C-alpha positions as CSV (number, residue, x, y, z in Angstrom):
1,M,0.0,0.0,0.0
2,K,1.0,3.6,-0.7
3,V,-0.4,6.7,1.0
4,L,-1.0,9.5,-1.5
5,K,-1.7,13.0,-0.1
6,F,-3.1,15.7,-2.3
7,G,-3.1,19.3,-1.1
8,G,-5.6,22.1,-1.5
9,T,-4.4,23.2,-4.9
10,S,-4.5,19.6,-6.2
11,V,-8.2,19.6,-5.4
12,G,-8.7,23.3,-6.0
13,S,-10.9,23.0,-9.1
14,P,-13.0,20.4,-10.9
15,E,-10.2,20.1,-13.6
16,R,-7.7,19.3,-10.9
17,I,-9.9,16.7,-9.3
18,E,-10.3,15.1,-12.8
19,Q,-6.5,14.7,-12.8
20,L,-6.3,12.7,-9.6
21,L,-7.4,9.3,-10.8
22,P,-4.7,9.0,-13.5
23,I,-2.1,9.9,-10.9
24,I,-3.4,7.3,-8.5
25,R,-3.6,4.6,-11.2
26,S,0.0,5.4,-12.2
27,Q,1.3,4.1,-8.9
28,A,2.5,0.5,-9.0
29,T,1.0,-0.8,-5.8
30,D,-1.9,-3.1,-4.8
31,K,-3.7,-0.6,-2.6
32,H,-3.9,3.2,-2.3
33,L,-4.9,5.3,0.7
34,V,-5.7,8.8,-0.6
35,V,-5.6,11.7,1.9
36,L,-7.1,15.0,0.8
37,S,-6.9,18.5,2.0
38,A,-9.8,20.9,1.7
39,V,-10.4,22.7,-1.6
40,S,-8.0,25.6,-1.8
41,G,-9.4,28.7,-0.1
42,T,-12.1,26.7,1.8
43,T,-10.3,26.6,5.2
44,N,-9.7,30.4,5.1
45,D,-13.5,30.8,4.3
46,L,-14.4,28.6,7.3
47,V,-12.0,30.5,9.6
48,K,-13.7,33.7,8.5
49,L,-17.1,32.1,9.1
50,S,-16.0,31.1,12.6
51,E,-14.8,34.6,13.3
52,L,-18.2,36.1,12.2
53,Y,-20.1,33.7,14.5
54,E,-17.7,34.4,17.4
55,N,-18.3,38.2,16.9
56,K,-22.1,37.5,16.9
57,D,-22.4,38.9,13.4
58,I,-25.1,36.5,12.4
59,E,-26.1,38.5,9.3
60,G,-22.5,38.6,8.1
61,A,-22.1,34.9,8.8
62,H,-25.2,34.0,6.7
63,Q,-24.0,36.2,3.8
64,H,-20.7,34.5,4.0
65,I,-22.3,31.0,4.0
66,D,-24.5,32.0,1.0
67,G,-21.4,33.1,-1.0
68,L,-19.5,29.9,-0.2
69,Y,-22.6,27.8,-1.1
70,E,-22.8,29.4,-4.5
71,K,-19.1,28.6,-5.1
72,Y,-19.7,24.9,-4.3
73,R,-22.9,24.8,-6.4
74,K,-20.8,25.9,-9.4
75,F,-18.0,23.5,-8.4
76,I,-20.5,20.6,-8.4
77,N,-22.1,21.6,-11.7
78,D,-18.7,21.7,-13.3
79,L,-17.4,18.4,-11.8
80,F,-20.3,16.1,-12.3
81,K,-21.6,15.1,-15.7
82,T,-24.8,13.3,-14.9
83,E,-28.1,14.4,-13.4
84,E,-27.8,11.7,-10.8
85,G,-24.3,12.7,-9.8
86,I,-25.3,16.4,-9.5
87,L,-28.3,15.5,-7.4
88,E,-26.3,13.3,-5.0
89,A,-23.5,15.8,-4.6
90,S,-26.0,18.7,-4.2
91,S,-27.9,16.8,-1.5
92,F,-24.6,16.2,0.4
93,I,-23.6,19.9,0.1
94,D,-27.0,21.0,1.3
95,Q,-26.6,18.9,4.5
96,I,-23.2,20.6,5.2
97,F,-24.5,24.1,4.7
98,D,-27.6,23.4,6.8
99,L,-25.1,22.5,9.6
100,F,-23.3,25.9,9.1
101,Y,-26.6,27.8,9.6
102,Q,-27.4,25.9,12.8
103,F,-24.7,27.8,14.8
104,K,-26.8,31.0,14.8
105,N,-28.7,30.0,17.9
106,K,-25.8,28.6,19.9
107,N,-23.0,30.1,22.1
108,F,-20.1,29.9,19.8
109,T,-17.3,27.9,21.4
110,S,-13.9,26.6,20.3
111,S,-15.5,23.2,19.9
112,A,-18.0,24.7,17.4
113,E,-15.2,26.3,15.5
114,R,-13.4,23.0,15.2
115,I,-16.6,21.4,13.9
116,I,-16.9,24.1,11.2
117,L,-13.2,23.8,10.2
118,A,-13.5,20.0,9.8
119,Q,-16.1,20.4,7.1
120,G,-13.5,21.5,4.5
121,E,-11.9,18.1,4.3
122,I,-15.2,16.3,4.7
123,I,-16.5,18.1,1.6
124,S,-13.4,17.5,-0.6
125,T,-13.2,13.8,0.2
126,T,-16.9,13.2,-0.3
127,L,-17.0,15.0,-3.6
128,F,-14.1,13.0,-4.8
129,H,-15.7,9.8,-3.7
130,L,-18.9,10.7,-5.5
131,H,-17.0,11.7,-8.5
132,L,-15.4,8.3,-8.7
133,K,-18.9,6.7,-8.1
134,E,-20.2,8.6,-11.1
135,K,-17.5,7.1,-13.2
136,N,-18.3,3.6,-11.8
137,I,-15.0,3.4,-10.0
138,S,-15.1,1.6,-6.7
139,S,-13.7,3.4,-3.7
140,V,-14.3,3.4,0.1
141,L,-14.6,6.7,2.0
142,L,-13.2,6.3,5.4
143,S,-13.8,8.9,8.1
144,A,-10.6,10.1,9.7
145,L,-12.7,10.7,12.8
146,D,-12.9,6.9,13.3
147,F,-9.1,6.5,13.7
148,M,-7.1,9.7,13.9
149,L,-6.7,10.6,17.7
150,I,-4.7,13.0,19.7
151,D,-4.1,12.8,23.4
152,E,-4.3,15.4,26.2
153,D,-1.0,17.0,25.0
154,K,-2.3,17.1,21.4
155,E,0.1,14.4,20.4
156,P,-1.1,11.7,18.0
157,D,-1.8,8.3,19.5
158,I,0.1,6.2,16.9
159,D,-0.9,2.9,18.5
160,Y,-4.6,3.8,18.3
161,I,-4.2,5.0,14.8
162,R,-2.5,1.8,13.8
163,K,-5.2,-0.4,15.3
164,Q,-8.3,1.5,14.3
165,A,-7.2,2.4,10.7
166,G,-6.1,-1.2,10.2
167,L,-9.5,-2.4,11.4
168,E,-11.4,0.0,9.1
169,I,-9.3,-1.0,6.0
170,A,-9.6,-4.7,6.8
171,K,-13.4,-4.5,6.5
172,Y,-12.9,-4.2,2.7
173,P,-10.4,-7.0,1.8
174,E,-11.2,-6.7,-1.9
175,Q,-11.0,-2.9,-2.1
176,T,-7.9,-1.2,-3.6
177,L,-8.8,2.5,-3.2
178,F,-9.5,4.2,0.1
179,I,-10.1,7.9,0.6
180,T,-9.9,9.8,3.9
181,Q,-9.5,13.3,5.3
182,G,-6.3,15.1,6.2
183,Y,-6.1,17.5,9.1
184,I,-9.1,16.4,11.2
185,C,-9.1,14.1,14.2
186,R,-10.7,13.5,17.5
187,N,-9.1,14.7,20.8
188,A,-8.9,12.9,24.2
189,Q,-12.4,14.0,25.0
190,G,-13.8,12.5,21.8
191,E,-14.5,15.9,20.3
192,I,-13.8,16.9,16.7
193,D,-10.3,18.5,16.6
194,N,-7.5,19.0,14.1
195,L,-3.7,18.7,13.6
196,Q,-3.4,22.5,13.0
197,R,-2.9,24.2,9.6
198,G,-0.9,22.1,7.2
199,G,-2.0,19.0,9.0
200,S,-2.9,17.0,6.0
201,D,0.8,16.2,5.4
202,Y,0.9,15.1,9.0
203,T,-2.1,12.9,8.6
204,A,-0.5,11.2,5.6
205,S,2.8,10.7,7.5
206,L,1.0,9.3,10.6
207,L,-1.1,6.9,8.6
208,G,1.9,5.8,6.5
209,A,4.0,5.2,9.6
210,A,1.3,3.5,11.5
211,L,0.3,1.1,8.7
212,Q,4.0,0.6,7.6
213,V,3.2,1.3,4.0
214,E,5.5,1.1,1.1
215,E,5.8,4.8,0.6
216,I,4.2,8.1,1.6
217,Q,3.6,10.5,-1.4
218,I,3.0,14.2,-0.9
219,W,1.6,15.6,-4.1
220,T,1.7,19.4,-4.4
221,D,2.3,22.1,-7.1
222,I,6.1,22.1,-7.0
223,D,8.6,19.4,-8.1
224,G,10.0,18.6,-4.7
225,F,12.3,20.5,-2.3
226,H,14.4,23.1,-4.1
227,N,17.9,24.2,-3.0
228,N,16.5,27.7,-2.3
229,D,13.2,29.6,-2.4
230,P,12.2,30.0,-6.0
231,R,9.9,32.9,-5.1
232,Y,13.0,35.0,-4.4
233,V,16.0,33.3,-6.0
234,Q,16.5,32.5,-9.7
235,N,17.8,29.3,-11.1
236,T,17.0,27.1,-8.1
237,K,17.1,23.3,-8.6
238,S,15.0,20.5,-7.2
239,I,16.8,18.1,-4.8
240,A,16.7,14.4,-5.8
241,R,17.3,12.9,-2.3
242,L,17.3,14.1,1.3
243,S,17.8,12.3,4.6
244,F,15.0,12.5,7.2
245,D,17.2,14.9,9.2
246,E,17.9,17.2,6.3
247,A,14.2,17.3,5.4
248,A,13.2,18.0,9.0
249,E,15.6,21.0,9.1
250,L,14.3,22.4,5.8
251,S,10.6,22.0,6.6
252,Y,10.9,23.4,10.1
253,F,13.0,26.4,9.0
254,G,10.8,27.6,6.3
255,A,10.5,25.3,3.2
256,K,6.7,25.4,2.7
257,I,6.4,22.3,0.6
258,L,6.2,19.9,3.6
259,H,4.5,20.4,7.0
260,P,7.3,20.4,9.6
261,Q,5.8,17.6,11.8
262,S,5.4,15.3,8.8
263,V,9.0,14.0,8.8
264,F,9.1,12.6,12.3
265,P,6.6,9.7,12.1
266,A,8.1,8.6,8.8
267,R,11.6,8.8,10.3
268,K,10.7,6.9,13.4
269,Y,9.2,4.0,11.4
270,N,11.5,4.3,8.5
271,V,8.9,4.9,5.8
272,P,10.1,6.8,2.8
273,V,8.4,10.0,1.8
274,R,8.3,11.2,-1.8
275,L,7.4,14.8,-2.8
276,L,5.8,15.0,-6.3
277,D,4.2,17.6,-8.6
278,T,0.7,17.2,-9.8
279,M,1.4,19.6,-12.7
280,N,4.6,17.8,-13.9
281,L,4.1,14.0,-13.6
282,S,7.5,13.4,-15.3
283,A,9.4,15.1,-12.6
284,A,11.3,12.8,-10.2
285,G,10.5,15.0,-7.2
286,T,12.4,14.5,-3.9
287,L,12.8,11.2,-2.1
288,I,13.2,11.5,1.7
289,S,14.6,8.4,3.4
290,G,16.9,7.1,6.1
291,E,19.8,7.1,3.6
292,T,22.5,9.8,3.7
293,T,23.4,10.6,0.2
294,N,24.5,14.3,0.4
295,Q,27.9,13.8,2.1
296,N,30.5,16.6,2.0
297,Q,28.2,19.2,0.4
298,I,25.7,21.9,1.2
299,V,22.3,20.9,0.1
300,A,19.8,23.7,0.4
301,I,18.8,27.1,2.0
302,A,15.5,27.9,3.6
303,A,14.1,30.9,5.5
304,K,11.5,31.2,8.3
305,D,9.8,34.5,8.9
306,G,7.9,36.0,11.8
307,I,10.8,35.4,14.3
308,T,11.1,37.3,17.6
309,A,14.5,37.4,19.3
310,I,14.6,37.7,23.1
311,R,17.7,38.6,25.0
312,I,17.8,37.7,28.7
313,Q,20.5,39.2,30.8
314,S,21.2,38.8,34.5
315,S,24.2,39.2,36.7
316,R,22.9,36.1,38.5
317,M,23.6,34.0,35.4
318,L,27.3,34.1,36.0
319,M,28.2,30.7,37.6
320,A,24.5,30.0,38.3
321,Y,23.8,26.4,37.2
322,G,20.0,26.8,37.5
323,F,19.6,29.9,35.4
324,L,18.9,28.2,32.1
325,R,16.5,25.8,33.7
326,K,14.5,28.7,35.1
327,V,14.4,30.4,31.7
328,F,13.2,27.3,29.9
329,E,10.5,26.6,32.5
330,V,8.9,29.9,31.6
331,F,8.6,29.0,28.0
332,E,7.4,25.5,28.9
333,R,4.6,26.9,31.1
334,Y,3.3,28.8,28.1
335,K,3.9,26.0,25.6
336,T,6.1,28.2,23.5
337,P,8.8,26.4,21.4
338,I,12.3,27.9,21.1
339,D,13.9,27.9,17.6
340,M,17.5,29.1,18.2
341,I,19.5,29.8,21.3
342,T,23.0,31.2,22.1
343,T,24.6,31.9,25.5
344,S,27.3,33.9,27.1
345,E,28.5,34.3,30.7
346,V,25.9,36.9,31.5
347,A,23.1,36.6,28.9
348,V,21.2,34.2,26.8
349,S,19.5,35.0,23.4
350,L,16.8,32.9,21.9
351,T,14.1,33.1,19.3
352,I,10.4,32.1,19.1
353,D,7.8,32.2,16.3
354,Q,4.8,31.9,18.5
355,T,4.1,35.2,20.3
356,D,0.6,34.5,21.7
357,Y,1.9,34.7,25.3
358,L,4.9,37.0,24.7
359,S,3.7,39.6,27.3
360,E,3.2,37.0,30.0
361,I,6.6,35.4,29.2
362,V,8.4,38.8,29.3
363,K,6.7,39.6,32.6
364,E,7.9,36.4,34.2
365,L,11.4,36.8,32.8
366,N,11.6,40.4,34.1
367,S,11.2,39.1,37.6
368,F,14.8,37.7,37.6
369,S,16.5,39.3,34.5
370,A,16.5,42.2,32.1
371,V,14.8,41.4,28.8
372,E,15.1,42.9,25.3
373,I,12.7,42.1,22.5
374,D,13.6,42.3,18.8
375,S,10.8,41.5,16.3
376,E,10.5,41.2,12.5
377,H,13.4,38.8,12.1
378,S,14.0,35.8,9.8
379,I,16.0,32.6,10.4
380,I,18.1,31.6,7.4
381,C,18.8,27.9,7.6
382,I,21.7,26.4,5.5
383,V,21.4,22.6,5.4
384,G,24.2,20.3,4.5
385,D,27.0,18.1,5.9
386,F,28.4,20.1,8.8
387,R,30.0,17.2,10.7
388,K,32.9,18.3,12.9
389,N,35.4,16.6,10.6
390,N,34.4,18.8,7.6
391,H,36.3,22.0,7.3
392,G,35.6,25.3,5.6
393,Y,31.8,25.4,5.2
394,A,31.2,27.8,8.1
395,T,33.7,30.2,6.6
396,I,32.1,30.1,3.2
397,V,28.7,30.8,4.8
398,S,30.2,33.7,6.8
399,E,31.9,35.2,3.8
400,A,28.6,35.1,1.8
401,V,26.7,37.2,4.4
402,K,29.5,39.4,5.6
403,H,27.7,42.5,4.4
404,I,24.4,41.6,6.2
405,P,23.7,42.3,9.9
406,I,23.6,39.0,11.7
407,R,21.7,39.0,15.0
408,M,22.4,35.4,16.0
409,I,24.3,32.4,14.7
410,S,23.6,28.8,15.7
411,Y,26.3,26.3,14.7
412,G,27.1,22.9,16.2
413,G,23.7,22.0,17.6
414,S,23.1,19.8,14.5
415,E,25.4,18.1,12.0
416,N,22.9,19.2,9.3
417,N,22.6,23.0,9.6
418,I,23.9,26.4,10.3
419,S,21.2,28.9,11.2
420,L,21.5,32.7,11.0
421,L,19.1,35.3,12.4
422,V,18.8,38.4,10.3
423,P,16.3,41.3,10.1
424,S,13.5,40.3,7.8
425,S,14.3,43.3,5.6
426,F,17.6,41.5,4.7
427,K,16.2,38.1,4.2
428,I,16.0,38.1,0.4
429,E,19.4,39.6,0.0
430,A,20.8,36.9,2.4
431,L,19.1,34.1,0.4
432,R,20.5,35.4,-2.9
433,S,24.0,36.1,-1.6
434,L,24.2,32.6,0.0
435,H,22.9,31.0,-3.2
436,N,25.4,32.7,-5.4
437,R,28.3,31.7,-3.1
438,L,27.2,28.2,-2.2
439,F,25.8,26.9,-5.5
C-alpha cells in the first residue's frame, strides 16, 4: 500500500480533481490510501465564518455562507456530468450548509469552531468519492474521525491510529482504493479536533508510519524540495534525495512544501516520503529516506519569517547552574517552542515564532532578569553536511553574508545545519547572496 496525499491546490478545481485518478492509477501498488486537504481557499473561508459567529455577526455569517454555497454549487455543476451525480453531490452539500446555519442559535465555542473547520476536508473527500462513483470506479470513503486521535497533550496516538485504521481497512479486503480526510481528528475527550494548519501532510505521514506502507507520497504544485526559495531566487534546482534529518531541518525552518511535523513519524518508522508535482508528472521529485546521500556538500537554504528574538541578561547568570532551567521553565509553562539559542556568561539570546503569550513570558522573565525584544526577524537555515570533521563550510557561509547584519548564529547543535538570524528586511538579500556563493 501507498499513502497519497493531495493538497488544496491539487483539489482546487474540478479540472484538478479530474487529474487525480490518472495519478493514483500510475502508482504501482496493490492498494492506495488517498488523503485529501480541503479545496484551496475553503479553510480560510471557514476560519472567516467562525470569526463572524464568534463576533455574533449573524447576518454577516449568513451572507458568507451564501457566498460559499454558490461557489460549491458551481463546483458541483462543473465536476459532475450526470443528473444523478449532480443531485447526489448537491444533497450532500445541502446537509453541510444546513449545519453551518445551525450555529446561529448557539453560544459559539472553540468546539463549534473545530466542527466548522472540519467540514472542508469532509467536503473534498466526499465530492471526490462521489466523482469516482459517477465514473463507476469503486472506492471506500473512510472517516478520519474513526481512527485519527490526539491525546491530552495534542500528540497523535500512533498505536490507536494503527489499530483502528487497520480495522477499518480490513473491513474491505477486496478494495484497492481508500479515501480519507487530512487535518481532522478527535481529541482525548472524543470531540472533533485538528492537527493545525498544514496538518494533511501530518495525517499522511502518521497513517503511512502506523500502517507501515511502502511509501508516503505528498503531491503538491512544485517538483520537490528546491535548494533555495524559487519565489525570491532565480535558477533554483530540485533536490533528488534528502535524509530525514535534512528534510526535517528544511521544513521546520521555512520550506513550505512539507509540514514540519510530517517528517518525524516517517523517520521513526523508516517509511520513505516522496514529494511529487501534480502539474509535472514526469518530474522525479524528492525522495526522503533514512539514507544519507549528500555527504560533503551543502544541500539547500530555507528561510523562516515571523521570528522574535529575546535577549535575557542577568548578573545572577554568572556561575548559576540553575539559570537556564529557570528560563526554559517559563517557555514550557506557556507551551512556546524555542527555535534558536545562544549563550554567554551573562546573557542568553533565543528566538520564538509563537508570540501569543509573549507579554506573559516577558513579565515572568523580568522578575529575575533584564529582557530585550527584537521582532521582525527571519531565520536563514543552511542545510548540508556540517559534521565536525568537515572544514571550511562555516567560513564560506560567513563570507557570503559578511555585508548583512547578523543578530544570532547557531552552529554545532546539529550536524545538518547552520542557522542565521537576520532582520527580515535583509532576508531576500541573504538568500540570494548565499545561493550565489554556495551553488
